[in-house]
C-alpha positions, 0 to 999 in steps of 0.5 A: 270530849277528853279535856281540850279536845283533837290538835288541829293537824293537817293531813296531806298526801301526794300519792304517785303511784300505789301498786299492790303486791302481785298486781301490775296495775297501779290501784292509784296514780296521781292522786293528791288530797289535803284534809285541814282542820276544820274543813270537810272534804269528800273523795267521790268515785265509783266501785273500783275507782281506789276510794278506799285505797286511799282511805286506807293508805291515809289511815295507815292502814295499808303500808308500803312495803307491807302491802304494795309499793308506794311512790310519794309523800304523807304528811301530818302536820300539826302547825310545827315545822312544815318539813316535821312530820312527812314520810317521802316513800320511792318504793325502795327497801330503805322507805321510811315505814309509819308507825301504825299505832302512833299514826293513830294518834292523829288519824282516826278510821272507820272502813266501809266494812263497819265489822273490821273497825271492831277488836271483836273480843269484847262482850258489849258495845261499851266494853268495845268503846273503852278498849282503845282507852283501856289500851292507853292506860286511862284512868277508869274514872276518865275512861267511865267519863269518855264512854259516856259521852262518846256514846251520848254523841253517837247515840248508842247510849241505851245500847251500852250493855248490848252485845256487838254481835246482836246490833243491827247494820246502822248499830255497828256503823255507829258504834265504829264511829264511836270508836274512831273518835274516843280518842280525839284524833286531829284528822277522821277518815269515814268509809261510807258513814251514812250506810245502813243507818236509818233517817235518826241514825244519819242526822245523829251522825251529820251533828257529829260530823259538825261537831267535830269540824267546830272542834278544828277536826279535818274530816275525810268522807268517801262515798260512792254517792251525792247525798246530804253529807257530801253535799256539806264538802268544801272539795271534792275529789272524783276518782276513776280507775285510781286516778283523778277525775274531776277536783273542785267545789260541789257546785261546780262538780254537779254542773254539767255532766262532769260525773257521768260515767264515774260511777257515782250515784247522783239523786235518789233511785237509780235505774228503771221501774222494774215493774208499773206500780199497777202490775203488782199481781194479786190473785196468785197463791202467796209464795209467802206468808207469815201467820201470826209471827211473834219473835224475841231473843228471850223466850222467857221475856214478856210479850211485849218486849219482843222484837216482832209481834203477831206479824201477818205477812204476805207476798205473791209471785212476781211482786215487790215488796219493800220494808223499811224501818229504824235500825234495830226494829227487827228487820234483818232478824224478819228475815231469817224468819222467812228462810228458818235461820230463826224460828218464831215463837209464835205463828206459822212461816210458810214457803209456797203453802208449805210451813217450814217449822222442822224444815232444815234450813238448807232444803228452805233455801232451795225455795227461798233465797237469802241476800244477807246485809253483811257478803261477808256473811256468805261468801267464803270460796277461794274464786268467785266462779267455786262461789256461784258454783256451790251447790248449784250441781245438786239443784241443775245437774251438768247445767250448774256451770251455765246457771253460775256464768248467767248468773255472774254475767247478771251482775257485772262480774264475767270476767271476774271469775278467777277473782278471790271473793274478798279482792273484790271492792265492797260493791263486788262482794255485794253483787257476788253475794247476790248472784249466788242467790240469784243462781238457784232461781228462788220461788222467794228472793229476799235481800237485806240492804241489798243497794249498800256499797253500790255505786251507779253501775251496781244499781243498775245490775240489782235493778235489772236483777230484781226485775228479771227475777219478779218477770219470771214470777219470783217474790221479792222482800226487798229490806232497806233505808234508801226510801228513794229506791224503796219507793221507785222499785216495790209494788208496796212499801211496808214499815215495821216499827216497835215490833208491828209490820204496817203498810206506809 
């Protein structure tokens, strides 16, 4: 893209151990991996297996000495002397140090949280893509050309003038990928690259990866599930508890029970169906209603340009409804209308038969619990227990600690009460955010992309939580791109597209 394309680089790592400062147990032990030019390698594992830690080490987002104690070797080989580019770490004070900026010239990285990849100081997608080029002093004409080509390859051409803060989760992920590839790295490391993507976005990313492999880029994908992308890898490395559980070709490891107990999601929806499709209640009064609701971020714009147009929707107690649709269709916006974080331009939102216009969002939240798409948007306390307890005493008084403990146990986080929320893996953070919603026992649960970052165990916890909520009479609305989960676990599936919500 930027001339002759990426240099053909091999990245090898032999990690004897990596221990975070303040911890006694290694996050990684005896892990070896090679990313070779033109080859796709997949690192699979459940939540807490160490795969994201491995990715951050390979990308120099973690460093021995600064972040923990690393023993082993990292080796970037551009085809010259096999000793050239090797770093040997013994865990002593005189270990060599990686220059992150120089490393990033060769190794691109997209973390599990795509937002962490972005500068946060640019006002448009175009400026965000150009940020790295500006830092290396690219000529303006070259910069314009490269940004346009990167936008085309990542499906962002129509979004170049958008503020990154207004993008959907899938659009943000494609932007993060664009920022990672814009300097033509020889090695690309992608953590959950298909998370939050609709079908078109997933195709775009897969086509991009295929093109990069053809150009000789070494690609490493980190994932908690066997999907259409990881199945294309030539080699799998399966981690559990920081060590290698299995390694080999996908066909070898998919046979038998080699992945059992790994936490890796194999196939579609996980866990038992919460409620039979025929048991959806219909006679009860709606727990949540949208009556002719329209919404647009530019209130003075024409009706035809509104994100939502004349939406009618209702869900009754005990019913589970899934809402699907392409990235940017307005699904997350729809959920924010439910509890008053956003207010409709036309129409009315009613919770429990009562309109919420003019009602403070905090009051609405007592009846309608919203799980955000990005867990860090609702995690702010110092421990998991404090997170779930926040505001709970006002609802349940002396029973608040019991309710908090039950919510943590329901998502498998009993025993993690004193852990800082941001020290939990991605799956744990999402489940903790879910626990903060479940603890309040709202009449309506609105869950935004709840399956993202979940491993097989997390899927089971989510399924059980949805089942229990519907069983006690709560109405549940799930926004998701996981069509298998929607079809397996919802009474009804609806699609939001072109501002209109219709049944599938």
